[in-house]
PDB file of N, CA, C and O in Angstrom:
ATOM      1  N   MET A   1      -7.877   8.932   1.779  1.00  0.00           N
ATOM      2  CA  MET A   1      -7.117   7.713   1.637  1.00  0.00           C
ATOM      3  C   MET A   1      -6.520   7.677   0.232  1.00  0.00           C
ATOM      4  O   MET A   1      -7.249   7.778  -0.755  1.00  0.00           O
ATOM      5  N   PRO A   2      -5.214   7.535   0.138  1.00  0.00           N
ATOM      6  CA  PRO A   2      -4.553   7.574  -1.171  1.00  0.00           C
ATOM      7  C   PRO A   2      -4.563   6.233  -1.899  1.00  0.00           C
ATOM      8  O   PRO A   2      -4.675   5.168  -1.291  1.00  0.00           O
ATOM      9  N   TRP A   3      -4.445   6.324  -3.206  1.00  0.00           N
ATOM     10  CA  TRP A   3      -4.277   5.146  -4.046  1.00  0.00           C
ATOM     11  C   TRP A   3      -2.787   4.921  -4.249  1.00  0.00           C
ATOM     12  O   TRP A   3      -2.046   5.868  -4.513  1.00  0.00           O
ATOM     13  N   VAL A   4      -2.347   3.687  -4.128  1.00  0.00           N
ATOM     14  CA  VAL A   4      -0.943   3.352  -4.361  1.00  0.00           C
ATOM     15  C   VAL A   4      -0.846   2.082  -5.196  1.00  0.00           C
ATOM     16  O   VAL A   4      -1.753   1.251  -5.215  1.00  0.00           O
ATOM     17  N   ARG A   5       0.288   1.961  -5.886  1.00  0.00           N
ATOM     18  CA  ARG A   5       0.611   0.720  -6.602  1.00  0.00           C
ATOM     19  C   ARG A   5       1.830   0.138  -5.906  1.00  0.00           C
ATOM     20  O   ARG A   5       2.861   0.799  -5.783  1.00  0.00           O
ATOM     21  N   PHE A   6       1.706  -1.090  -5.456  1.00  0.00           N
ATOM     22  CA  PHE A   6       2.793  -1.741  -4.744  1.00  0.00           C
ATOM     23  C   PHE A   6       3.793  -2.285  -5.758  1.00  0.00           C
ATOM     24  O   PHE A   6       3.430  -2.998  -6.693  1.00  0.00           O
ATOM     25  N   LEU A   7       5.048  -1.937  -5.553  1.00  0.00           N
ATOM     26  CA  LEU A   7       6.132  -2.345  -6.442  1.00  0.00           C
ATOM     27  C   LEU A   7       6.724  -3.685  -6.026  1.00  0.00           C
ATOM     28  O   LEU A   7       7.360  -4.369  -6.828  1.00  0.00           O
ATOM     29  N   ALA A   8       6.512  -4.050  -4.780  1.00  0.00           N
ATOM     30  CA  ALA A   8       7.008  -5.311  -4.224  1.00  0.00           C
ATOM     31  C   ALA A   8       6.027  -5.758  -3.149  1.00  0.00           C
ATOM     32  O   ALA A   8       5.202  -4.962  -2.699  1.00  0.00           O
ATOM     33  N   ASP A   9       6.102  -7.000  -2.737  1.00  0.00           N
ATOM     34  CA  ASP A   9       5.242  -7.485  -1.660  1.00  0.00           C
ATOM     35  C   ASP A   9       5.490  -6.641  -0.409  1.00  0.00           C
ATOM     36  O   ASP A   9       6.631  -6.299  -0.099  1.00  0.00           O
ATOM     37  N   TYR A  10       4.412  -6.307   0.305  1.00  0.00           N
ATOM     38  CA  TYR A  10       4.533  -5.449   1.478  1.00  0.00           C
ATOM     39  C   TYR A  10       3.525  -5.897   2.532  1.00  0.00           C
ATOM     40  O   TYR A  10       2.350  -6.103   2.229  1.00  0.00           O
ATOM     41  N   ASP A  11       3.987  -6.044   3.766  1.00  0.00           N
ATOM     42  CA  ASP A  11       3.114  -6.391   4.887  1.00  0.00           C
ATOM     43  C   ASP A  11       2.917  -5.166   5.762  1.00  0.00           C
ATOM     44  O   ASP A  11       3.882  -4.617   6.295  1.00  0.00           O
ATOM     45  N   TRP A  12       1.681  -4.739   5.910  1.00  0.00           N
ATOM     46  CA  TRP A  12       1.334  -3.581   6.742  1.00  0.00           C
ATOM     47  C   TRP A  12       0.737  -4.088   8.048  1.00  0.00           C
ATOM     48  O   TRP A  12      -0.248  -4.826   8.043  1.00  0.00           O
ATOM     49  N   ARG A  13       1.335  -3.691   9.162  1.00  0.00           N
ATOM     50  CA  ARG A  13       0.820  -4.077  10.473  1.00  0.00           C
ATOM     51  C   ARG A  13      -0.140  -2.991  10.933  1.00  0.00           C
ATOM     52  O   ARG A  13       0.282  -1.980  11.495  1.00  0.00           O
ATOM     53  N   ALA A  14      -1.415  -3.196  10.698  1.00  0.00           N
ATOM     54  CA  ALA A  14      -2.436  -2.226  11.069  1.00  0.00           C
ATOM     55  C   ALA A  14      -2.544  -2.084  12.588  1.00  0.00           C
ATOM     56  O   ALA A  14      -2.690  -0.975  13.103  1.00  0.00           O
ATOM     57  N   THR A  15      -2.473  -3.193  13.290  1.00  0.00           N
ATOM     58  CA  THR A  15      -2.427  -3.235  14.749  1.00  0.00           C
ATOM     59  C   THR A  15      -1.487  -4.383  15.101  1.00  0.00           C
ATOM     60  O   THR A  15      -1.104  -5.146  14.214  1.00  0.00           O
ATOM     61  N   PRO A  16      -1.108  -4.527  16.363  1.00  0.00           N
ATOM     62  CA  PRO A  16      -0.235  -5.661  16.693  1.00  0.00           C
ATOM     63  C   PRO A  16      -0.829  -7.025  16.330  1.00  0.00           C
ATOM     64  O   PRO A  16      -0.087  -7.987  16.133  1.00  0.00           O
ATOM     65  N   ALA A  17      -2.134  -7.114  16.242  1.00  0.00           N
ATOM     66  CA  ALA A  17      -2.778  -8.394  15.940  1.00  0.00           C
ATOM     67  C   ALA A  17      -3.218  -8.539  14.488  1.00  0.00           C
ATOM     68  O   ALA A  17      -3.684  -9.607  14.092  1.00  0.00           O
ATOM     69  N   VAL A  18      -3.077  -7.471  13.681  1.00  0.00           N
ATOM     70  CA  VAL A  18      -3.584  -7.507  12.301  1.00  0.00           C
ATOM     71  C   VAL A  18      -2.481  -7.099  11.328  1.00  0.00           C
ATOM     72  O   VAL A  18      -1.929  -6.002  11.420  1.00  0.00           O
ATOM     73  N   THR A  19      -2.168  -8.001  10.393  1.00  0.00           N
ATOM     74  CA  THR A  19      -1.219  -7.709   9.326  1.00  0.00           C
ATOM     75  C   THR A  19      -1.940  -7.883   8.002  1.00  0.00           C
ATOM     76  O   THR A  19      -2.602  -8.895   7.773  1.00  0.00           O
ATOM     77  N   ILE A  20      -1.809  -6.883   7.125  1.00  0.00           N
ATOM     78  CA  ILE A  20      -2.414  -6.951   5.797  1.00  0.00           C
ATOM     79  C   ILE A  20      -1.279  -7.113   4.794  1.00  0.00           C
ATOM     80  O   ILE A  20      -0.355  -6.301   4.759  1.00  0.00           O
ATOM     81  N   ALA A  21      -1.348  -8.154   3.985  1.00  0.00           N
ATOM     82  CA  ALA A  21      -0.309  -8.435   2.996  1.00  0.00           C
ATOM     83  C   ALA A  21      -0.756  -7.929   1.631  1.00  0.00           C
ATOM     84  O   ALA A  21      -1.828  -8.288   1.145  1.00  0.00           O
ATOM     85  N   TYR A  22       0.070  -7.097   1.022  1.00  0.00           N
ATOM     86  CA  TYR A  22      -0.179  -6.589  -0.327  1.00  0.00           C
ATOM     87  C   TYR A  22       0.845  -7.213  -1.260  1.00  0.00           C
ATOM     88  O   TYR A  22       2.040  -7.211  -0.963  1.00  0.00           O
ATOM     89  N   LYS A  23       0.395  -7.740  -2.367  1.00  0.00           N
ATOM     90  CA  LYS A  23       1.278  -8.359  -3.352  1.00  0.00           C
ATOM     91  C   LYS A  23       1.773  -7.303  -4.345  1.00  0.00           C
ATOM     92  O   LYS A  23       1.120  -6.281  -4.556  1.00  0.00           O
ATOM     93  N   ALA A  24       2.913  -7.560  -4.937  1.00  0.00           N
ATOM     94  CA  ALA A  24       3.466  -6.658  -5.948  1.00  0.00           C
ATOM     95  C   ALA A  24       2.450  -6.467  -7.081  1.00  0.00           C
ATOM     96  O   ALA A  24       1.720  -7.394  -7.432  1.00  0.00           O
ATOM     97  N   ASP A  25       2.414  -5.276  -7.637  1.00  0.00           N
ATOM     98  CA  ASP A  25       1.521  -4.867  -8.735  1.00  0.00           C
ATOM     99  C   ASP A  25       0.068  -4.684  -8.324  1.00  0.00           C
ATOM    100  O   ASP A  25      -0.793  -4.485  -9.180  1.00  0.00           O
ATOM    101  N   THR A  26      -0.220  -4.747  -7.025  1.00  0.00           N
ATOM    102  CA  THR A  26      -1.570  -4.479  -6.550  1.00  0.00           C
ATOM    103  C   THR A  26      -1.790  -2.973  -6.502  1.00  0.00           C
ATOM    104  O   THR A  26      -0.934  -2.230  -6.022  1.00  0.00           O
ATOM    105  N   VAL A  27      -2.937  -2.526  -7.000  1.00  0.00           N
ATOM    106  CA  VAL A  27      -3.335  -1.126  -6.872  1.00  0.00           C
ATOM    107  C   VAL A  27      -4.446  -1.101  -5.839  1.00  0.00           C
ATOM    108  O   VAL A  27      -5.461  -1.783  -5.985  1.00  0.00           O
ATOM    109  N   ALA A  28      -4.243  -0.301  -4.782  1.00  0.00           N
ATOM    110  CA  ALA A  28      -5.204  -0.311  -3.683  1.00  0.00           C
ATOM    111  C   ALA A  28      -5.370   1.074  -3.085  1.00  0.00           C
ATOM    112  O   ALA A  28      -4.477   1.919  -3.146  1.00  0.00           O
ATOM    113  N   ASN A  29      -6.532   1.275  -2.513  1.00  0.00           N
ATOM    114  CA  ASN A  29      -6.840   2.481  -1.754  1.00  0.00           C
ATOM    115  C   ASN A  29      -6.549   2.137  -0.301  1.00  0.00           C
ATOM    116  O   ASN A  29      -7.276   1.354   0.309  1.00  0.00           O
ATOM    117  N   VAL A  30      -5.487   2.717   0.259  1.00  0.00           N
ATOM    118  CA  VAL A  30      -5.031   2.354   1.595  1.00  0.00           C
ATOM    119  C   VAL A  30      -5.064   3.561   2.516  1.00  0.00           C
ATOM    120  O   VAL A  30      -5.254   4.691   2.065  1.00  0.00           O
ATOM    121  N   THR A  31      -4.880   3.322   3.795  1.00  0.00           N
ATOM    122  CA  THR A  31      -4.842   4.429   4.747  1.00  0.00           C
ATOM    123  C   THR A  31      -3.585   5.259   4.502  1.00  0.00           C
ATOM    124  O   THR A  31      -2.605   4.772   3.939  1.00  0.00           O
ATOM    125  N   THR A  32      -3.628   6.502   4.927  1.00  0.00           N
ATOM    126  CA  THR A  32      -2.490   7.394   4.759  1.00  0.00           C
ATOM    127  C   THR A  32      -1.238   6.868   5.469  1.00  0.00           C
ATOM    128  O   THR A  32      -0.160   6.908   4.876  1.00  0.00           O
ATOM    129  N   PRO A  33      -1.330   6.371   6.722  1.00  0.00           N
ATOM    130  CA  PRO A  33      -0.125   5.832   7.354  1.00  0.00           C
ATOM    131  C   PRO A  33       0.462   4.632   6.601  1.00  0.00           C
ATOM    132  O   PRO A  33       1.683   4.496   6.519  1.00  0.00           O
ATOM    133  N   CYS A  34      -0.381   3.774   6.059  1.00  0.00           N
ATOM    134  CA  CYS A  34       0.091   2.627   5.291  1.00  0.00           C
ATOM    135  C   CYS A  34       0.801   3.103   4.027  1.00  0.00           C
ATOM    136  O   CYS A  34       1.888   2.619   3.710  1.00  0.00           O
ATOM    137  N   ALA A  35       0.207   4.033   3.313  1.00  0.00           N
ATOM    138  CA  ALA A  35       0.807   4.548   2.085  1.00  0.00           C
ATOM    139  C   ALA A  35       2.148   5.208   2.377  1.00  0.00           C
ATOM    140  O   ALA A  35       3.111   4.995   1.641  1.00  0.00           O
ATOM    141  N   ALA A  36       2.227   5.996   3.426  1.00  0.00           N
ATOM    142  CA  ALA A  36       3.471   6.686   3.765  1.00  0.00           C
ATOM    143  C   ALA A  36       4.575   5.689   4.123  1.00  0.00           C
ATOM    144  O   ALA A  36       5.719   5.853   3.699  1.00  0.00           O
ATOM    145  N   ALA A  37       4.240   4.671   4.892  1.00  0.00           N
ATOM    146  CA  ALA A  37       5.236   3.674   5.286  1.00  0.00           C
ATOM    147  C   ALA A  37       5.709   2.857   4.084  1.00  0.00           C
ATOM    148  O   ALA A  37       6.901   2.576   3.957  1.00  0.00           O
ATOM    149  N   ALA A  38       4.789   2.478   3.208  1.00  0.00           N
ATOM    150  CA  ALA A  38       5.155   1.687   2.031  1.00  0.00           C
ATOM    151  C   ALA A  38       6.021   2.507   1.081  1.00  0.00           C
ATOM    152  O   ALA A  38       6.989   1.988   0.527  1.00  0.00           O
ATOM    153  N   ARG A  39       5.686   3.777   0.887  1.00  0.00           N
ATOM    154  CA  ARG A  39       6.502   4.638   0.023  1.00  0.00           C
ATOM    155  C   ARG A  39       7.878   4.859   0.632  1.00  0.00           C
ATOM    156  O   ARG A  39       8.879   4.841  -0.085  1.00  0.00           O
ATOM    157  N   ALA A  40       7.946   5.069   1.946  1.00  0.00           N
ATOM    158  CA  ALA A  40       9.236   5.270   2.616  1.00  0.00           C
ATOM    159  C   ALA A  40      10.126   4.035   2.501  1.00  0.00           C
ATOM    160  O   ALA A  40      11.350   4.149   2.446  1.00  0.00           O
ATOM    161  N   ALA A  41       9.511   2.865   2.466  1.00  0.00           N
ATOM    162  CA  ALA A  41      10.266   1.616   2.340  1.00  0.00           C
ATOM    163  C   ALA A  41      10.626   1.323   0.882  1.00  0.00           C
ATOM    164  O   ALA A  41      11.338   0.358   0.601  1.00  0.00           O
ATOM    165  N   GLY A  42      10.140   2.148  -0.042  1.00  0.00           N
ATOM    166  CA  GLY A  42      10.412   1.915  -1.455  1.00  0.00           C
ATOM    167  C   GLY A  42       9.605   0.786  -2.057  1.00  0.00           C
ATOM    168  O   GLY A  42       9.975   0.237  -3.095  1.00  0.00           O
ATOM    169  N   LYS A  43       8.500   0.435  -1.411  1.00  0.00           N
ATOM    170  CA  LYS A  43       7.687  -0.691  -1.874  1.00  0.00           C
ATOM    171  C   LYS A  43       6.411  -0.267  -2.595  1.00  0.00           C
ATOM    172  O   LYS A  43       5.671  -1.116  -3.093  1.00  0.00           O
ATOM    173  N   ALA A  44       6.144   1.058  -2.655  1.00  0.00           N
ATOM    174  CA  ALA A  44       4.927   1.528  -3.301  1.00  0.00           C
ATOM    175  C   ALA A  44       5.154   2.906  -3.896  1.00  0.00           C
ATOM    176  O   ALA A  44       6.082   3.627  -3.527  1.00  0.00           O
ATOM    177  N   GLU A  45       4.269   3.250  -4.835  1.00  0.00           N
ATOM    178  CA  GLU A  45       4.291   4.588  -5.411  1.00  0.00           C
ATOM    179  C   GLU A  45       2.854   5.090  -5.514  1.00  0.00           C
ATOM    180  O   GLU A  45       1.917   4.303  -5.649  1.00  0.00           O
ATOM    181  N   ALA A  46       2.698   6.381  -5.449  1.00  0.00           N
ATOM    182  CA  ALA A  46       1.366   6.972  -5.578  1.00  0.00           C
ATOM    183  C   ALA A  46       0.867   6.758  -7.012  1.00  0.00           C
ATOM    184  O   ALA A  46       1.654   6.751  -7.958  1.00  0.00           O
ATOM    185  N   CYS A  47      -0.429   6.587  -7.157  1.00  0.00           N
ATOM    186  CA  CYS A  47      -1.014   6.426  -8.489  1.00  0.00           C
ATOM    187  C   CYS A  47      -2.432   6.990  -8.476  1.00  0.00           C
ATOM    188  O   CYS A  47      -2.959   7.370  -7.430  1.00  0.00           O
ATOM    189  N   GLN A  48      -3.027   7.035  -9.643  1.00  0.00           N
ATOM    190  CA  GLN A  48      -4.393   7.505  -9.795  1.00  0.00           C
ATOM    191  C   GLN A  48      -5.363   6.350  -9.566  1.00  0.00           C
ATOM    192  O   GLN A  48      -5.003   5.180  -9.689  1.00  0.00           O
ATOM    193  N   ARG A  49      -6.593   6.706  -9.232  1.00  0.00           N
ATOM    194  CA  ARG A  49      -7.644   5.695  -9.093  1.00  0.00           C
ATOM    195  C   ARG A  49      -7.817   4.980 -10.430  1.00  0.00           C
ATOM    196  O   ARG A  49      -7.901   5.626 -11.474  1.00  0.00           O
ATOM    197  N   PRO A  50      -7.871   3.646 -10.399  1.00  0.00           N
ATOM    198  CA  PRO A  50      -8.061   2.917 -11.663  1.00  0.00           C
ATOM    199  C   PRO A  50      -9.443   3.172 -12.244  1.00  0.00           C
ATOM    200  O   PRO A  50     -10.416   3.353 -11.512  1.00  0.00           O
ATOM    201  N   LYS A  51      -9.514   3.185 -13.540  1.00  0.00           N
ATOM    202  CA  LYS A  51     -10.797   3.385 -14.222  1.00  0.00           C
ATOM    203  C   LYS A  51     -11.480   2.043 -14.409  1.00  0.00           C
ATOM    204  O   LYS A  51     -10.842   1.024 -14.670  1.00  0.00           O
ATOM    205  N   GLY A  52     -12.789   2.075 -14.267  1.00  0.00           N
ATOM    206  CA  GLY A  52     -13.483   0.907 -14.631  1.00  0.00           C
ATOM    207  C   GLY A  52     -14.302   0.218 -13.686  1.00  0.00           C
ATOM    208  O   GLY A  52     -14.903  -0.803 -14.019  1.00  0.00           O
TER     209      GLY A  52
END
């Protein structure tokens, strides 16, 4: 599962009944399909795991 930093608000539809909302500047460990879709939409970029 990759780490990404969201550049803009992004809603990921995990299933038809579940939507996960990510706010801009959030750094999160997300599923590979979520990361790929967010990057393709220009709403996220790959990043390193945060320290701390």
